[in-house]
C-alpha positions as CSV (number, residue, x, y, z in Angstrom):
1,X,15.1,-12.6,-12.4
2,X,18.0,-14.2,-10.6
3,X,20.5,-11.6,-8.8
4,X,23.9,-11.4,-9.7
5,X,26.3,-12.0,-5.9
6,X,28.6,-10.4,-4.2
7,X,32.1,-9.5,-4.6
8,X,34.3,-9.7,-2.6
9,X,37.9,-9.1,-2.1
10,X,40.2,-10.8,0.5
11,X,43.8,-11.1,1.4
12,X,46.2,-13.8,2.7
13,X,48.7,-12.5,4.4
14,X,51.8,-14.7,5.6
15,X,54.7,-13.8,8.0
16,X,56.8,-17.1,7.8
17,X,54.3,-19.9,8.5
18,X,51.8,-17.7,9.7
19,X,49.0,-16.8,7.6
20,X,47.3,-13.5,9.8
21,X,43.5,-13.5,10.4
22,X,40.6,-12.1,12.5
23,X,39.4,-13.3,15.2
24,X,35.0,-11.8,13.5
25,X,33.1,-10.1,15.9
26,X,30.3,-12.5,18.0
27,X,27.4,-10.6,16.4
28,X,24.7,-12.5,15.5
29,X,23.8,-11.6,12.1
30,X,27.0,-11.8,10.6
31,X,28.4,-14.2,8.5
32,X,30.6,-16.1,10.8
33,X,30.1,-14.6,13.8
34,X,33.0,-15.1,16.8
35,X,35.1,-17.4,13.6
36,X,38.1,-16.8,12.9
37,X,38.0,-15.2,8.9
38,X,40.0,-13.8,6.2
39,X,40.9,-9.8,6.1
40,X,39.1,-8.5,3.4
41,X,35.4,-7.5,2.3
42,X,33.5,-6.2,-0.4
43,X,33.7,-4.7,-3.6
44,X,32.0,-0.6,-4.0
45,X,29.8,0.0,-7.0
46,X,32.8,-0.1,-9.5
47,X,36.0,-0.4,-7.4
48,X,38.3,-3.4,-8.9
49,X,39.1,-6.5,-6.6
50,X,43.3,-5.3,-6.5
51,X,41.2,-1.3,-5.7
52,X,38.9,-3.8,-2.7
53,X,41.7,-5.8,-1.1
54,X,43.9,-2.6,-0.4
55,X,40.8,-0.4,1.0
56,X,39.8,-3.2,3.5
57,X,43.3,-4.2,4.9
58,X,43.7,-0.6,5.7
59,X,40.4,0.3,6.9
60,X,40.7,-2.8,8.8
61,X,43.9,-3.1,10.3
62,X,45.7,0.1,9.1
63,X,48.5,-2.0,6.9
64,X,49.4,-0.9,3.6
65,X,50.4,-4.2,1.3
66,X,53.6,-3.1,-0.5
67,X,52.5,-6.2,-3.3
68,X,50.6,-8.5,-3.5
69,X,49.5,-11.2,-5.5
70,X,46.4,-12.6,-7.2
71,X,46.2,-16.2,-5.8
72,X,42.4,-17.8,-7.1
73,X,38.8,-16.4,-7.7
74,X,35.8,-18.6,-5.9
75,X,32.8,-18.5,-7.3
76,X,29.0,-19.8,-6.5
77,X,25.7,-18.5,-6.8
78,X,25.8,-15.9,-3.9
79,X,29.2,-14.7,-3.9
80,X,32.4,-14.3,-6.1
81,X,36.0,-13.9,-3.4
82,X,38.8,-12.5,-5.4
83,X,41.5,-14.2,-3.4
84,X,45.0,-12.3,-2.9
85,X,48.5,-13.4,-1.2
86,X,50.5,-10.8,0.2
87,X,53.3,-11.3,2.9
88,X,53.1,-9.7,6.2
89,X,55.6,-6.9,6.3
90,X,55.5,-5.3,9.9
91,X,55.3,-6.8,13.1
92,X,51.1,-7.4,14.4
93,X,52.3,-4.6,17.6
94,X,52.3,-2.2,14.2
95,X,48.8,-3.0,13.0
96,X,45.5,-1.1,14.7
97,X,42.3,-4.3,14.5
98,X,40.1,-1.6,13.4
99,X,37.3,-4.3,13.0
100,X,37.0,-7.6,14.8
101,X,37.4,-8.8,18.0
102,X,41.0,-10.1,17.9
103,X,43.3,-11.2,15.0
104,X,46.9,-13.3,15.1
105,X,49.2,-15.5,13.0
106,X,47.9,-18.7,12.7
107,X,50.1,-22.0,12.6
108,X,49.2,-24.9,9.7
109,X,48.8,-26.9,12.6
110,X,46.3,-24.3,13.2
111,X,44.5,-24.7,9.9
112,X,44.5,-27.9,9.4
113,X,42.8,-28.2,12.7
114,X,40.2,-25.5,12.4
115,X,40.1,-23.6,15.2
116,X,42.7,-21.4,17.2
117,X,43.1,-20.0,20.9
118,X,41.9,-16.1,21.0
119,X,43.4,-14.3,24.1
120,X,41.2,-11.7,23.7
121,X,38.6,-14.4,23.6
122,X,39.4,-16.5,26.3
123,X,38.5,-19.3,23.8
124,X,39.5,-21.7,20.9
125,X,36.8,-20.0,18.0
126,X,36.6,-22.3,15.1
127,X,37.9,-21.0,11.3
128,X,35.2,-20.2,9.4
129,X,35.3,-23.2,6.7
130,X,35.7,-21.2,2.9
131,X,38.7,-19.6,4.8
132,X,39.7,-22.4,6.7
133,X,39.4,-24.1,3.0
134,X,41.6,-21.2,1.0
135,X,44.4,-21.9,2.8
136,X,45.0,-25.5,2.7
137,X,44.1,-24.1,-0.7
138,X,47.1,-21.9,-0.8
139,X,49.1,-24.3,1.3
140,X,49.2,-27.2,-0.8
141,X,49.9,-24.8,-4.1
142,X,52.5,-23.1,-2.6
143,X,54.1,-26.1,-1.4
């Protein structure tokens, strides 16, 4: 009997032509430790992707998205990623990073290169492949 895939809700938050990303904690045992990724997380039992997205973004950075839109759903045998997008309507210094090592607004060049410097880590850190591809798909679709 196969296990059901895990469902997650993920936010592409953008400001001008930059994308808000989280530098994940550099802890062994988590997915993509020390990599840049998008904000979001697992759906709780009975929770819709929309509700999970709002909850996760509030928990992780203290941001209430005034509006957001479904972008795409990516599914494989282990995970279903419900991806949404929304403009980031506040300055970075108005957000509170409650989960992760660092956060920043990454440029399309950072995304294409697959890495970005983190002042907090004082290192160039890689972007998680799945998150990088998701943003590249978004850039291509939105033109």
